[in-house]
FIBATOR-933778 format. One line per field, with one value per residue (C-alpha): residue number from 1; x, y, z. Coordinates in steps of 0.001 Angstrom, whole numbers. Layout:
N
resi c(NUM, ...)
c1 c(X, ...)
c2 c(Y, ...)
c3 c(Z, ...)
//
This chain:
421
resi c(1, 2, 3, 4, 5, 6, 7, 8, 9, 10, 11, 12, 13, 14, 15, 16, 17, 18, 19, 20, 21, 22, 23, 24, 25, 26, 27, 28, 29, 30, 31, 32, 33, 34, 35, 36, 37, 38, 39, 40, 41, 42, 43, 44, 45, 46, 47, 48, 49, 50, 51, 52, 53, 54, 55, 56, 57, 58, 59, 60, 61, 62, 63, 64, 65, 66, 67, 68, 69, 70, 71, 72, 73, 74, 75, 76, 77, 78, 79, 80, 81, 82, 83, 84, 85, 86, 87, 88, 89, 90, 91, 92, 93, 94, 95, 96, 97, 98, 99, 100, 101, 102, 103, 104, 105, 106, 107, 108, 109, 110, 111, 112, 113, 114, 115, 116, 117, 118, 119, 120, 121, 122, 123, 124, 125, 126, 127, 128, 129, 130, 131, 132, 133, 134, 135, 136, 137, 138, 139, 140, 141, 142, 143, 144, 145, 146, 147, 148, 149, 150, 151, 152, 153, 154, 155, 156, 157, 158, 159, 160, 161, 162, 163, 164, 165, 166, 167, 168, 169, 170, 171, 172, 173, 174, 175, 176, 177, 178, 179, 180, 181, 182, 183, 184, 185, 186, 187, 188, 189, 190, 191, 192, 193, 194, 195, 196, 197, 198, 199, 200, 201, 202, 203, 204, 205, 206, 207, 208, 209, 210, 211, 212, 213, 214, 215, 216, 217, 218, 219, 220, 221, 222, 223, 224, 225, 226, 227, 228, 229, 230, 231, 232, 233, 234, 235, 236, 237, 238, 239, 240, 241, 242, 243, 244, 245, 246, 247, 248, 249, 250, 251, 252, 253, 254, 255, 256, 257, 258, 259, 260, 261, 262, 263, 264, 265, 266, 267, 268, 269, 270, 271, 272, 273, 274, 275, 276, 277, 278, 279, 280, 281, 282, 283, 284, 285, 286, 287, 288, 289, 290, 291, 292, 293, 294, 295, 296, 297, 298, 299, 300, 301, 302, 303, 304, 305, 306, 307, 308, 309, 310, 311, 312, 313, 314, 315, 316, 317, 318, 319, 320, 321, 322, 323, 324, 325, 326, 327, 328, 329, 330, 331, 332, 333, 334, 335, 336, 337, 338, 339, 340, 341, 342, 343, 344, 345, 346, 347, 348, 349, 350, 351, 352, 353, 354, 355, 356, 357, 358, 359, 360, 361, 362, 363, 364, 365, 366, 367, 368, 369, 370, 371, 372, 373, 374, 375, 376, 377, 378, 379, 380, 381, 382, 383, 384, 385, 386, 387, 388, 389, 390, 391, 392, 393, 394, 395, 396, 397, 398, 399, 400, 401, 402, 403, 404, 405, 406, 407, 408, 409, 410, 411, 412, 413, 414, 415, 416, 417, 418, 419, 420, 421)
c1 c(-1209, -3129, -2502, -4092, -3494, -528, 839, 4485, 6710, 9145, 11905, 13993, 17652, 18798, 21025, 24687, 25938, 28103, 31706, 33527, 37120, 39913, 42524, 45947, 48851, 52540, 53408, 49693, 48827, 45192, 43907, 40323, 37246, 36952, 34319, 32305, 28559, 26797, 25305, 21599, 19665, 18287, 14640, 12108, 10726, 7863, 7943, 5381, 6512, 4251, 5859, 4127, 433, 5, 1350, 2618, 6196, 5059, 3613, 6845, 9076, 7354, 10135, 12086, 14775, 16913, 20567, 21556, 23958, 27555, 28840, 30965, 34720, 37593, 39112, 35543, 34771, 31039, 29628, 28283, 24525, 22601, 21333, 17640, 15497, 13229, 10115, 8405, 4650, 1990, 312, -2848, -1517, -2844, -698, -2495, -1252, -1987, -2736, -5075, -6217, -5157, -4474, -851, -474, -2188, 580, -1155, 1191, 4803, 7537, 8740, 7058, 8993, 6913, 9435, 12117, 15569, 16831, 18935, 22636, 23815, 26127, 29751, 31302, 32933, 29493, 29139, 32352, 31849, 34036, 33109, 32867, 36035, 36334, 32835, 33049, 29646, 27974, 24439, 23182, 21588, 17824, 15769, 14339, 10582, 9016, 5577, 3425, 1606, -1402, -945, -4131, -4200, -7093, -6685, -6736, -9404, -11793, -14573, -15560, -17536, -19826, -22384, -23013, -20484, -20815, -22725, -19991, -17741, -14518, -15805, -16560, -13083, -11497, -13332, -12899, -9263, -6101, -6544, -6924, -8771, -9686, -13173, -15245, -18881, -18901, -19120, -15988, -13853, -12263, -10435, -8528, -9400, -8463, -7445, -7681, -7027, -9726, -8576, -10934, -10682, -8270, -5817, -8166, -8363, -9675, -8927, -11624, -11540, -13415, -14357, -14912, -17017, -20004, -22934, -25591, -23827, -20545, -20263, -20334, -17847, -19852, -18234, -15109, -16627, -15472, -11889, -12361, -15103, -12405, -11211, -14523, -14042, -11733, -13796, -15309, -18089, -19715, -21012, -23494, -23677, -26803, -27729, -31110, -31884, -31751, -29714, -28277, -31756, -31837, -34165, -32276, -34292, -33471, -29788, -29721, -31250, -28950, -25674, -26673, -27601, -24210, -22389, -24369, -23739, -20010, -19755, -22789, -20886, -21036, -24817, -24395, -21627, -22602, -23730, -24915, -26498, -25506, -27878, -25777, -26709, -29530, -29307, -30688, -33494, -36809, -37738, -40286, -37645, -35330, -38107, -39305, -35814, -35135, -38291, -37256, -33788, -34871, -37597, -34790, -32964, -30214, -29273, -29631, -27468, -28466, -25583, -24024, -20453, -19180, -19722, -19285, -22857, -24010, -20650, -19481, -22409, -21683, -17975, -18712, -21186, -18669, -16078, -18559, -19557, -15942, -15131, -17460, -16512, -13825, -10497, -9861, -10308, -7252, -7629, -6411, -4039, -5506, -3646, -1620, -2987, -1862, 1190, 751, 2622, 6150, 5212, 2420, 4397, 8151, 8147, 6064, 6495, 5408, 5822, 7342, 8891, 9207, 11036, 9959, 10621, 10962, 10817, 10755, 12372, 13582, 15216, 16875, 18360, 19654, 21120, 23095, 26127, 26213, 29273, 27834, 31301, 32038, 30581, 30000, 28280, 26108, 25265, 24080, 21850, 20341, 19432, 17761, 15590, 14543, 13954, 11859, 9626, 10705, 11509, 8123, 6373, 8182, 6973, 3388, 3828, 4665, 8407, 10256, 13902, 15778, 13438, 15017, 14573, 15320, 15932, 16825, 18898, 20510, 19410, 19963, 18692, 16440, 17707, 16085)
c2 c(-8077, -5725, -6703, -4469, -6476, -8321, -9642, -9151, -9461, -6735, -6743, -3782, -4347, -5167, -2737, -3685, -4767, -2485, -3618, -4632, -3461, -1831, 591, -966, 1305, 1287, 3549, 4018, 2123, 1227, 2755, 2063, 905, 2078, -181, 1644, 1659, -567, 920, 1561, -1029, 14, 1079, -264, 2736, 2981, 5567, 6563, 5976, 7391, 5162, 2174, 1422, -2053, -4174, -6860, -6440, -8021, -11133, -13079, -10866, -11110, -10633, -7438, -6913, -3930, -4261, -4717, -2314, -3335, -4130, -1584, -1986, -965, 2524, 3827, 3047, 2915, 353, 1457, 1997, -485, 614, 1376, -662, 1482, -162, 1713, 1412, 3067, 6199, 5310, 2155, 1370, -511, -2646, -4887, -8413, -9714, -7002, -5254, -1870, 784, 1862, 4344, 5721, 6324, 8986, 11937, 12486, 11660, 8632, 6706, 4631, 1510, -619, 1018, -445, -1416, 992, 354, -991, 1004, -11, -486, 2949, 4458, 2496, 3746, 5780, 6954, 3861, 1420, 2032, -1289, -2343, -5699, -5543, -3666, -3220, -5399, -3869, -3630, -5778, -4232, -4194, -6920, -6786, -8739, -6256, -6303, -3930, -2666, -292, 2178, 4294, 8063, 9374, 12308, 10598, 6944, 5530, 2736, 606, -2773, -4194, -3031, 179, 2442, 3333, 2602, 4457, 7522, 7452, 7201, 10270, 12599, 11768, 10469, 7013, 4198, 1322, -1818, -1479, -4337, -5367, -8053, -8062, -7832, -6309, -4140, -6360, -3688, -171, 2485, 6017, 9025, 12737, 15066, 18596, 21503, 25182, 27473, 24678, 22726, 18946, 15905, 12189, 9712, 5954, 3261, 650, -2674, -5698, -4451, -6880, -8051, -9663, -7785, -6786, -10484, -11608, -12001, -10917, -8823, -6139, -7643, -7025, -3415, -1865, -706, 1756, 3654, 4537, 7492, 9037, 12416, 11972, 8964, 8901, 6077, 4956, 3136, 1675, 3408, 1360, -1965, -3339, -6116, -7376, -5738, -3119, 196, 1040, -2317, -1917, 1406, -55, -3096, -1171, 1360, -1515, -3193, 56, 429, -3176, -2798, 465, 2368, 5648, 5204, 5536, 9150, 9966, 12699, 11069, 12042, 9653, 9347, 7566, 6104, 4569, 7036, 6434, 2931, 4119, 5778, 9231, 7562, 5287, 8234, 10377, 7558, 6871, 10600, 10887, 7791, 9202, 12768, 11485, 10040, 13366, 12738, 14822, 13039, 13493, 11670, 10986, 8842, 8352, 6690, 9892, 12272, 13542, 14996, 14325, 17943, 19035, 16051, 16920, 20580, 19581, 17175, 19973, 22313, 19788, 18887, 22543, 22448, 19018, 18199, 16783, 13105, 11074, 10202, 7443, 8376, 5859, 4042, 4497, 1587, -165, 1413, -448, -2472, -1580, -2916, -5545, -6802, -7109, -7286, -10602, -13313, -15284, -18885, -21294, -24609, -27354, -25041, -22367, -18939, -19069, -15637, -15268, -12234, -11059, -7816, -9673, -12090, -9137, -7664, -11000, -11612, -9430, -10013, -11674, -13088, -13730, -10003, -8050, -4855, -6766, -8683, -5455, -3959, -6978, -6610, -3013, -4208, -6569, -3683, -1164, -3545, -4421, -8059, -7739, -6128, -8812, -11547, -9950, -9970, -13628, -14465, -15080, -15449, -15154, -18267, -19218, -20044, -17869, -19263, -17030, -18739, -21469, -19196, -19820, -17659, -17589, -14665, -12390, -9264)
c3 c(-20070, -17778, -14134, -11485, -8302, -6831, -3553, -2617, 442, 1398, 4011, 5102, 5981, 9491, 11324, 11744, 15170, 17258, 17687, 20853, 20397, 22380, 21191, 20693, 19876, 20683, 23582, 24402, 27555, 28275, 25076, 26103, 24179, 20577, 19017, 16323, 15689, 13171, 10018, 9497, 7486, 4109, 3732, 1230, -664, -3161, -5933, -8580, -12173, -14882, -17510, -15855, -16386, -14834, -12002, -14375, -13088, -9813, -11417, -11022, -8851, -5471, -2886, -2304, 314, 1187, 2115, 5760, 7439, 8028, 11510, 13325, 13526, 15760, 15839, 16269, 12625, 11955, 9553, 6157, 5959, 3822, 415, 79, -2297, -4495, -5982, -8825, -9309, -11524, -10251, -8341, -6647, -3180, -668, 1903, 4683, 3437, 6931, 8220, 5038, 6478, 3847, 4245, 1388, -1707, -4236, -6308, -5763, -6733, -4270, -2370, 434, 2961, 3631, 5559, 7691, 8127, 11559, 13575, 13832, 17183, 19439, 19786, 23190, 23013, 23742, 26988, 28590, 31761, 34621, 36607, 33664, 31706, 29849, 28684, 26944, 25309, 22478, 21255, 18381, 15326, 15150, 12821, 9672, 9184, 7069, 5491, 3095, 888, -1372, -4320, -5952, -8895, -9085, -12205, -11830, -14209, -13984, -15942, -16055, -18982, -17808, -19596, -21162, -23639, -27253, -26499, -27926, -24972, -26874, -29914, -27800, -26243, -29700, -31084, -28102, -27282, -28896, -27370, -29896, -28224, -30140, -31609, -33012, -33258, -30574, -26768, -24619, -27364, -24675, -22201, -20266, -19064, -21614, -20610, -22908, -22406, -23720, -24655, -24052, -24875, -23011, -22310, -20054, -20233, -18398, -18365, -19360, -18674, -20585, -17953, -19745, -19055, -17008, -17195, -14783, -11833, -12453, -8787, -7897, -10535, -13750, -17009, -16571, -14366, -11081, -12221, -13267, -11116, -8693, -11343, -11178, -7506, -8118, -10954, -10230, -12806, -14468, -18045, -18521, -22155, -23288, -26677, -27112, -30225, -28422, -31316, -29117, -28263, -24829, -23377, -22845, -19713, -18154, -19150, -17322, -14158, -14159, -14503, -11832, -9546, -10074, -9289, -6083, -5028, -5596, -3683, -2339, -2751, -6525, -6426, -5285, -7799, -10340, -13595, -17056, -19536, -23181, -25561, -28376, -31748, -32241, -36019, -35378, -33093, -33889, -32597, -30345, -28777, -28132, -26639, -24410, -23071, -22553, -20454, -18448, -17706, -16925, -14597, -12450, -12360, -14943, -17975, -21320, -24425, -27641, -30009, -32712, -31491, -34682, -36701, -33728, -34031, -30695, -29033, -28637, -26410, -24149, -23908, -23125, -20422, -18874, -18774, -17115, -14465, -13656, -12990, -9988, -8624, -6043, -7271, -7966, -4824, -2776, -200, 3263, 4889, 7870, 11168, 12479, 15572, 18827, 20186, 23339, 26490, 26808, 29380, 27128, 23940, 24576, 26440, 28053, 31299, 31838, 34758, 33649, 35767, 38731, 36706, 35472, 31724, 30098, 26295, 24031, 20823, 22369, 25241, 22835, 20966, 24235, 25327, 22119, 22884, 26649, 28146, 31346, 32748, 32638, 35611, 33573, 30825, 33266, 35083, 31789, 31226, 34685, 33887, 30662, 32733, 34970, 32174, 30060, 33012, 33355, 37065, 37798, 35780, 37717, 40939, 39632, 38644, 42271, 42106, 45378, 46338, 45346, 42469, 39112, 36049, 32574, 29581, 26283, 27929, 30509, 34110, 37146, 40718, 41553, 44347, 45779)
//
């Protein structure tokens, strides 16, 4: 089954906590702190895999998590770093933030992309030893790994996109100019998935052509199958619009041409300006007058016209040569530039919040909770470290702006203390 969109949740590993330990050895008095650092959390990495062509692997497996780092240990032993989780996707996959829609990465090139970073390992108490603080009884906790909900969207990488109504000969054309073998039958919507084929030219040159199925009137709004597959046209450098000039399906070729161009424009206005050539198929079923009239209609709008009979390859070679010539002067396949992440707020605006409740100043914040976890409030050095955290994160300044006075009570996750200047 061809799946070209999916939603998944990824979580990088948390960093390991630093250790609080002291050296104990016979004949060594006051060995001092020797708690090791925690290990780094594993990253979530995306990698292009050319053996994949759809996102069907993500239909049922929707959660991915990297390994967390190990905690530090005594004897200054650092914890092991968590293993990365590598997710393989087809070339051309776009990653978007599910909440904001921001484009995070376009996975069209080789290499790996880190999408969620693991948390940093926390420092052990050995790092906090100084000449005046020789027995620190606290360590730093590991940082949290990033978590994201992602929208995966596959946009095929093809140089040329074949567009047109169903049953006009797109699959037949792909089958005669490349080694692709799409299903071909004399009824609409035979092709249910995009088909890619590589066309070989002289002197070792080649290009990739994509048969985009299911375009009918209203496709940009969801009619037919076009709403599922129009996204695959967006990367194409050149469009080839196939039209049944004979009107064998009971439709008017000129109206078919207008309708498909209108649907492309409605889906993405940029497609209206994309270079295009027009191929009139099934010329064996049309009269000379019909072909001449449609040629004049197309050329009046500034497009080149190529009459052909794809089933017997009549008139196909001039079209292929012209496509090769046009591609030589066009820019490469479009790559979508990632959108920058929103600028972070200042520390006082994001790290914590202060509210007045029942005569107390209640301080909350994830960063403060992380800093409070390893603190031993009965230990003067540990408590002194926590006081410095309050100053460095801007909590003390924020309390001043909130109107705190000496003797007022501050509450922080169940711990209360009296404010003193």
